[in-house]
PyMOL commands that place a pseudoatom at each C-alpha (Angstrom):
pseudoatom trace, name=CA, resn=MET, resi=1, chain=A, elem=C, hetatm=0, pos=[96.388, 89.040, 96.124]
pseudoatom trace, name=CA, resn=LYS, resi=2, chain=A, elem=C, hetatm=0, pos=[98.475, 85.882, 97.306]
pseudoatom trace, name=CA, resn=ASP, resi=3, chain=A, elem=C, hetatm=0, pos=[101.851, 86.428, 97.279]
pseudoatom trace, name=CA, resn=LYS, resi=4, chain=A, elem=C, hetatm=0, pos=[102.824, 83.148, 95.525]
pseudoatom trace, name=CA, resn=ILE, resi=5, chain=A, elem=C, hetatm=0, pos=[106.220, 81.277, 97.664]
pseudoatom trace, name=CA, resn=VAL, resi=6, chain=A, elem=C, hetatm=0, pos=[107.926, 79.317, 95.558]
pseudoatom trace, name=CA, resn=ILE, resi=7, chain=A, elem=C, hetatm=0, pos=[110.148, 76.523, 97.521]
pseudoatom trace, name=CA, resn=PRO, resi=8, chain=A, elem=C, hetatm=0, pos=[113.547, 75.995, 95.450]
pseudoatom trace, name=CA, resn=GLU, resi=9, chain=A, elem=C, hetatm=0, pos=[113.854, 72.541, 94.656]
pseudoatom trace, name=CA, resn=ASN, resi=10, chain=A, elem=C, hetatm=0, pos=[117.598, 71.712, 96.628]
pseudoatom trace, name=CA, resn=ALA, resi=11, chain=A, elem=C, hetatm=0, pos=[115.204, 72.261, 99.900]
pseudoatom trace, name=CA, resn=ILE, resi=12, chain=A, elem=C, hetatm=0, pos=[112.715, 69.103, 98.850]
pseudoatom trace, name=CA, resn=GLN, resi=13, chain=A, elem=C, hetatm=0, pos=[113.388, 64.979, 98.674]
pseudoatom trace, name=CA, resn=PHE, resi=14, chain=A, elem=C, hetatm=0, pos=[111.463, 63.155, 96.168]
pseudoatom trace, name=CA, resn=SER, resi=15, chain=A, elem=C, hetatm=0, pos=[110.508, 59.579, 96.693]
pseudoatom trace, name=CA, resn=PHE, resi=16, chain=A, elem=C, hetatm=0, pos=[108.315, 57.659, 93.877]
pseudoatom trace, name=CA, resn=SER, resi=17, chain=A, elem=C, hetatm=0, pos=[106.495, 54.659, 94.386]
pseudoatom trace, name=CA, resn=ARG, resi=18, chain=A, elem=C, hetatm=0, pos=[104.068, 52.420, 92.508]
pseudoatom trace, name=CA, resn=SER, resi=19, chain=A, elem=C, hetatm=0, pos=[100.483, 54.408, 92.012]
pseudoatom trace, name=CA, resn=SER, resi=20, chain=A, elem=C, hetatm=0, pos=[96.702, 52.511, 92.716]
pseudoatom trace, name=CA, resn=GLY, resi=21, chain=A, elem=C, hetatm=0, pos=[95.718, 55.523, 90.673]
pseudoatom trace, name=CA, resn=PRO, resi=22, chain=A, elem=C, hetatm=0, pos=[95.098, 56.033, 86.717]
pseudoatom trace, name=CA, resn=GLY, resi=23, chain=A, elem=C, hetatm=0, pos=[97.594, 54.709, 84.536]
pseudoatom trace, name=CA, resn=GLY, resi=24, chain=A, elem=C, hetatm=0, pos=[96.213, 51.506, 83.387]
pseudoatom trace, name=CA, resn=GLN, resi=25, chain=A, elem=C, hetatm=0, pos=[98.663, 48.527, 83.167]
pseudoatom trace, name=CA, resn=ASN, resi=26, chain=A, elem=C, hetatm=0, pos=[101.302, 51.728, 83.324]
pseudoatom trace, name=CA, resn=VAL, resi=27, chain=A, elem=C, hetatm=0, pos=[100.596, 51.650, 87.049]
pseudoatom trace, name=CA, resn=ASN, resi=28, chain=A, elem=C, hetatm=0, pos=[101.942, 48.315, 87.870]
pseudoatom trace, name=CA, resn=LYS, resi=29, chain=A, elem=C, hetatm=0, pos=[105.152, 48.963, 85.995]
pseudoatom trace, name=CA, resn=VAL, resi=30, chain=A, elem=C, hetatm=0, pos=[106.064, 52.627, 86.890]
pseudoatom trace, name=CA, resn=ASN, resi=31, chain=A, elem=C, hetatm=0, pos=[106.168, 54.590, 89.959]
pseudoatom trace, name=CA, resn=THR, resi=32, chain=A, elem=C, hetatm=0, pos=[104.131, 56.987, 89.187]
pseudoatom trace, name=CA, resn=GLN, resi=33, chain=A, elem=C, hetatm=0, pos=[102.892, 58.658, 92.901]
pseudoatom trace, name=CA, resn=VAL, resi=34, chain=A, elem=C, hetatm=0, pos=[105.259, 61.042, 94.271]
pseudoatom trace, name=CA, resn=THR, resi=35, chain=A, elem=C, hetatm=0, pos=[105.692, 62.031, 98.135]
pseudoatom trace, name=CA, resn=VAL, resi=36, chain=A, elem=C, hetatm=0, pos=[107.364, 65.270, 98.997]
pseudoatom trace, name=CA, resn=ILE, resi=37, chain=A, elem=C, hetatm=0, pos=[109.477, 66.120, 101.764]
pseudoatom trace, name=CA, resn=LEU, resi=38, chain=A, elem=C, hetatm=0, pos=[110.004, 69.346, 102.789]
pseudoatom trace, name=CA, resn=ASP, resi=39, chain=A, elem=C, hetatm=0, pos=[112.132, 69.601, 106.084]
pseudoatom trace, name=CA, resn=ILE, resi=40, chain=A, elem=C, hetatm=0, pos=[110.643, 73.036, 107.802]
pseudoatom trace, name=CA, resn=ARG, resi=41, chain=A, elem=C, hetatm=0, pos=[113.292, 73.220, 110.626]
pseudoatom trace, name=CA, resn=SER, resi=42, chain=A, elem=C, hetatm=0, pos=[116.265, 73.110, 108.440]
pseudoatom trace, name=CA, resn=CYS, resi=43, chain=A, elem=C, hetatm=0, pos=[114.727, 74.850, 105.316]
pseudoatom trace, name=CA, resn=GLU, resi=44, chain=A, elem=C, hetatm=0, pos=[116.234, 78.619, 105.252]
pseudoatom trace, name=CA, resn=LEU, resi=45, chain=A, elem=C, hetatm=0, pos=[113.847, 80.075, 103.073]
pseudoatom trace, name=CA, resn=PHE, resi=46, chain=A, elem=C, hetatm=0, pos=[111.939, 80.595, 105.965]
pseudoatom trace, name=CA, resn=SER, resi=47, chain=A, elem=C, hetatm=0, pos=[112.233, 83.045, 108.896]
pseudoatom trace, name=CA, resn=PRO, resi=48, chain=A, elem=C, hetatm=0, pos=[111.963, 82.231, 112.541]
pseudoatom trace, name=CA, resn=GLU, resi=49, chain=A, elem=C, hetatm=0, pos=[108.904, 83.892, 112.475]
pseudoatom trace, name=CA, resn=GLN, resi=50, chain=A, elem=C, hetatm=0, pos=[107.709, 82.443, 109.441]
pseudoatom trace, name=CA, resn=LYS, resi=51, chain=A, elem=C, hetatm=0, pos=[108.768, 78.724, 110.611]
pseudoatom trace, name=CA, resn=THR, resi=52, chain=A, elem=C, hetatm=0, pos=[106.352, 78.894, 114.070]
pseudoatom trace, name=CA, resn=LEU, resi=53, chain=A, elem=C, hetatm=0, pos=[103.173, 80.010, 111.202]
pseudoatom trace, name=CA, resn=LEU, resi=54, chain=A, elem=C, hetatm=0, pos=[103.811, 76.653, 109.742]
pseudoatom trace, name=CA, resn=PHE, resi=55, chain=A, elem=C, hetatm=0, pos=[104.301, 74.424, 112.475]
pseudoatom trace, name=CA, resn=THR, resi=56, chain=A, elem=C, hetatm=0, pos=[100.960, 76.285, 113.947]
pseudoatom trace, name=CA, resn=ARG, resi=57, chain=A, elem=C, hetatm=0, pos=[98.774, 76.494, 110.515]
pseudoatom trace, name=CA, resn=LEU, resi=58, chain=A, elem=C, hetatm=0, pos=[100.100, 72.947, 109.495]
pseudoatom trace, name=CA, resn=ALA, resi=59, chain=A, elem=C, hetatm=0, pos=[100.218, 70.643, 112.623]
pseudoatom trace, name=CA, resn=ASN, resi=60, chain=A, elem=C, hetatm=0, pos=[98.092, 68.131, 111.185]
pseudoatom trace, name=CA, resn=ARG, resi=61, chain=A, elem=C, hetatm=0, pos=[100.499, 67.465, 108.400]
pseudoatom trace, name=CA, resn=ILE, resi=62, chain=A, elem=C, hetatm=0, pos=[103.835, 67.817, 109.977]
pseudoatom trace, name=CA, resn=ASP, resi=63, chain=A, elem=C, hetatm=0, pos=[105.466, 64.816, 111.707]
pseudoatom trace, name=CA, resn=LYS, resi=64, chain=A, elem=C, hetatm=0, pos=[108.113, 65.120, 114.731]
pseudoatom trace, name=CA, resn=GLN, resi=65, chain=A, elem=C, hetatm=0, pos=[111.493, 65.401, 112.932]
pseudoatom trace, name=CA, resn=GLY, resi=66, chain=A, elem=C, hetatm=0, pos=[109.556, 68.661, 111.085]
pseudoatom trace, name=CA, resn=GLN, resi=67, chain=A, elem=C, hetatm=0, pos=[108.829, 67.463, 107.584]
pseudoatom trace, name=CA, resn=LEU, resi=68, chain=A, elem=C, hetatm=0, pos=[106.029, 68.440, 105.610]
pseudoatom trace, name=CA, resn=GLN, resi=69, chain=A, elem=C, hetatm=0, pos=[105.123, 65.794, 103.480]
pseudoatom trace, name=CA, resn=ILE, resi=70, chain=A, elem=C, hetatm=0, pos=[102.584, 65.617, 100.629]
pseudoatom trace, name=CA, resn=THR, resi=71, chain=A, elem=C, hetatm=0, pos=[101.514, 62.550, 98.788]
pseudoatom trace, name=CA, resn=GLY, resi=72, chain=A, elem=C, hetatm=0, pos=[99.889, 62.446, 95.376]
pseudoatom trace, name=CA, resn=SER, resi=73, chain=A, elem=C, hetatm=0, pos=[98.896, 60.291, 92.114]
pseudoatom trace, name=CA, resn=ARG, resi=74, chain=A, elem=C, hetatm=0, pos=[95.967, 61.767, 90.472]
pseudoatom trace, name=CA, resn=LEU, resi=75, chain=A, elem=C, hetatm=0, pos=[98.246, 62.125, 87.519]
pseudoatom trace, name=CA, resn=ARG, resi=76, chain=A, elem=C, hetatm=0, pos=[99.282, 59.418, 84.924]
pseudoatom trace, name=CA, resn=SER, resi=77, chain=A, elem=C, hetatm=0, pos=[102.949, 59.977, 84.752]
pseudoatom trace, name=CA, resn=GLN, resi=78, chain=A, elem=C, hetatm=0, pos=[105.476, 60.441, 86.955]
pseudoatom trace, name=CA, resn=GLN, resi=79, chain=A, elem=C, hetatm=0, pos=[106.531, 63.895, 86.312]
pseudoatom trace, name=CA, resn=ALA, resi=80, chain=A, elem=C, hetatm=0, pos=[102.963, 65.397, 85.929]
pseudoatom trace, name=CA, resn=ASN, resi=81, chain=A, elem=C, hetatm=0, pos=[102.203, 64.059, 89.187]
pseudoatom trace, name=CA, resn=ARG, resi=82, chain=A, elem=C, hetatm=0, pos=[105.504, 65.636, 90.191]
pseudoatom trace, name=CA, resn=GLN, resi=83, chain=A, elem=C, hetatm=0, pos=[104.872, 69.250, 89.029]
pseudoatom trace, name=CA, resn=ASP, resi=84, chain=A, elem=C, hetatm=0, pos=[100.965, 68.699, 90.701]
pseudoatom trace, name=CA, resn=ILE, resi=85, chain=A, elem=C, hetatm=0, pos=[102.831, 68.199, 94.152]
pseudoatom trace, name=CA, resn=LEU, resi=86, chain=A, elem=C, hetatm=0, pos=[104.812, 71.185, 93.877]
pseudoatom trace, name=CA, resn=ASP, resi=87, chain=A, elem=C, hetatm=0, pos=[102.350, 73.068, 92.950]
pseudoatom trace, name=CA, resn=ARG, resi=88, chain=A, elem=C, hetatm=0, pos=[99.832, 71.941, 95.773]
pseudoatom trace, name=CA, resn=MET, resi=89, chain=A, elem=C, hetatm=0, pos=[102.849, 72.173, 98.640]
pseudoatom trace, name=CA, resn=ASN, resi=90, chain=A, elem=C, hetatm=0, pos=[103.701, 76.137, 97.114]
pseudoatom trace, name=CA, resn=ARG, resi=91, chain=A, elem=C, hetatm=0, pos=[100.046, 76.617, 97.967]
pseudoatom trace, name=CA, resn=LEU, resi=92, chain=A, elem=C, hetatm=0, pos=[99.976, 74.967, 101.023]
pseudoatom trace, name=CA, resn=VAL, resi=93, chain=A, elem=C, hetatm=0, pos=[102.203, 77.279, 102.541]
pseudoatom trace, name=CA, resn=ALA, resi=94, chain=A, elem=C, hetatm=0, pos=[101.908, 79.930, 100.878]
pseudoatom trace, name=CA, resn=SER, resi=95, chain=A, elem=C, hetatm=0, pos=[98.230, 79.615, 102.356]
pseudoatom trace, name=CA, resn=ALA, resi=96, chain=A, elem=C, hetatm=0, pos=[99.676, 78.853, 105.865]
pseudoatom trace, name=CA, resn=LEU, resi=97, chain=A, elem=C, hetatm=0, pos=[101.800, 82.335, 105.731]
pseudoatom trace, name=CA, resn=ILE, resi=98, chain=A, elem=C, hetatm=0, pos=[99.100, 84.584, 105.489]
pseudoatom trace, name=CA, resn=LYS, resi=99, chain=A, elem=C, hetatm=0, pos=[98.164, 86.671, 108.705]
pseudoatom trace, name=CA, resn=PRO, resi=100, chain=A, elem=C, hetatm=0, pos=[94.621, 86.871, 109.112]
pseudoatom trace, name=CA, resn=LYS, resi=101, chain=A, elem=C, hetatm=0, pos=[93.281, 90.548, 109.385]
pseudoatom trace, name=CA, resn=PRO, resi=102, chain=A, elem=C, hetatm=0, pos=[92.818, 91.568, 113.135]
pseudoatom trace, name=CA, resn=ARG, resi=103, chain=A, elem=C, hetatm=0, pos=[89.168, 91.603, 113.446]
pseudoatom trace, name=CA, resn=LYS, resi=104, chain=A, elem=C, hetatm=0, pos=[87.784, 95.091, 114.708]
pseudoatom trace, name=CA, resn=PRO, resi=105, chain=A, elem=C, hetatm=0, pos=[85.092, 94.746, 117.540]
pseudoatom trace, name=CA, resn=THR, resi=106, chain=A, elem=C, hetatm=0, pos=[82.015, 96.482, 116.799]
pseudoatom trace, name=CA, resn=LYS, resi=107, chain=A, elem=C, hetatm=0, pos=[79.141, 97.188, 118.799]
pseudoatom trace, name=CA, resn=ALA, resi=108, chain=A, elem=C, hetatm=0, pos=[75.331, 95.622, 117.844]
pseudoatom trace, name=CA, resn=PRO, resi=109, chain=A, elem=C, hetatm=0, pos=[73.555, 98.400, 116.275]
pseudoatom trace, name=CA, resn=ALA, resi=110, chain=A, elem=C, hetatm=0, pos=[70.448, 99.616, 118.745]
pseudoatom trace, name=CA, resn=ALA, resi=111, chain=A, elem=C, hetatm=0, pos=[67.965, 98.275, 116.207]
pseudoatom trace, name=CA, resn=ALA, resi=112, chain=A, elem=C, hetatm=0, pos=[69.344, 95.260, 115.881]
pseudoatom trace, name=CA, resn=LYS, resi=113, chain=A, elem=C, hetatm=0, pos=[68.486, 95.375, 119.758]
pseudoatom trace, name=CA, resn=ARG, resi=114, chain=A, elem=C, hetatm=0, pos=[65.381, 96.328, 119.773]
pseudoatom trace, name=CA, resn=LYS, resi=115, chain=A, elem=C, hetatm=0, pos=[64.646, 93.870, 116.961]
pseudoatom trace, name=CA, resn=ARG, resi=116, chain=A, elem=C, hetatm=0, pos=[65.676, 90.778, 118.964]
pseudoatom trace, name=CA, resn=LEU, resi=117, chain=A, elem=C, hetatm=0, pos=[63.636, 92.300, 122.528]
pseudoatom trace, name=CA, resn=GLU, resi=118, chain=A, elem=C, hetatm=0, pos=[60.411, 92.516, 120.331]
pseudoatom trace, name=CA, resn=GLN, resi=119, chain=A, elem=C, hetatm=0, pos=[60.758, 88.820, 118.859]
pseudoatom trace, name=CA, resn=LYS, resi=120, chain=A, elem=C, hetatm=0, pos=[61.638, 87.548, 122.529]
pseudoatom trace, name=CA, resn=LYS, resi=121, chain=A, elem=C, hetatm=0, pos=[57.851, 89.712, 123.696]
pseudoatom trace, name=CA, resn=ARG, resi=122, chain=A, elem=C, hetatm=0, pos=[56.147, 88.033, 120.579]
pseudoatom trace, name=CA, resn=ARG, resi=123, chain=A, elem=C, hetatm=0, pos=[57.343, 84.813, 121.601]
pseudoatom trace, name=CA, resn=ALA, resi=124, chain=A, elem=C, hetatm=0, pos=[56.727, 85.272, 125.137]
pseudoatom trace, name=CA, resn=VAL, resi=125, chain=A, elem=C, hetatm=0, pos=[52.751, 86.483, 124.249]
pseudoatom trace, name=CA, resn=THR, resi=126, chain=A, elem=C, hetatm=0, pos=[52.933, 83.296, 122.117]
pseudoatom trace, name=CA, resn=LYS, resi=127, chain=A, elem=C, hetatm=0, pos=[53.644, 81.144, 124.589]
pseudoatom trace, name=CA, resn=LYS, resi=128, chain=A, elem=C, hetatm=0, pos=[51.430, 82.668, 127.580]
pseudoatom trace, name=CA, resn=TYR, resi=129, chain=A, elem=C, hetatm=0, pos=[48.662, 82.085, 125.386]
pseudoatom trace, name=CA, resn=ARG, resi=130, chain=A, elem=C, hetatm=0, pos=[49.210, 78.182, 124.615]
pseudoatom trace, name=CA, resn=SER, resi=131, chain=A, elem=C, hetatm=0, pos=[49.448, 77.525, 128.030]
pseudoatom trace, name=CA, resn=ALA, resi=132, chain=A, elem=C, hetatm=0, pos=[46.058, 79.504, 128.824]
pseudoatom trace, name=CA, resn=ARG, resi=133, chain=A, elem=C, hetatm=0, pos=[44.044, 77.510, 126.173]
pseudoatom trace, name=CA, resn=ILE, resi=134, chain=A, elem=C, hetatm=0, pos=[45.844, 74.033, 127.976]
pseudoatom trace, name=CA, resn=GLY, resi=135, chain=A, elem=C, hetatm=0, pos=[44.761, 75.532, 131.622]
pseudoatom trace, name=CA, resn=PHE, resi=136, chain=A, elem=C, hetatm=0, pos=[41.337, 75.988, 129.734]
pseudoatom trace, name=CA, resn=GLU, resi=137, chain=A, elem=C, hetatm=0, pos=[41.273, 72.202, 128.300]
pseudoatom trace, name=CA, resn=ASN, resi=138, chain=A, elem=C, hetatm=0, pos=[41.919, 70.447, 131.242]
pseudoatom trace, name=CA, resn=ASP, resi=139, chain=A, elem=C, hetatm=0, pos=[38.660, 71.709, 133.305]
for i in range(1, 139): cmd.bond("trace and resi %d" % i, "trace and resi %d" % (i + 1))
show_as sticks, trace
zoom trace
């Protein structure tokens, strides 16, 4: 099971703005959209190896300053969006830090090779008969 990473709130900056999501007239009055910014370069929570892993895995989400930004406005209230975004960020960082298992090279079984060669021979015979028929029809 994945280890859950909990990023402390003092390592995160929050920004709030008006949302275009659900909320009726509340959307026009209250800043319900939440943007969470995590500065990976200056965050002491991660080791240098983990930072490298985050920068490679999340390269398309991290800006030139080394900040990971996630924005959300799926829910109606600012507090609910804030919690939703924190959960999403924790899951995203945790999944980026998982190291993949190394692949063990395997050999194709002899039966699979035999089967592939038999199929190739059958296909070749089929094509040979087709070309032979075409030759007779043109005479």
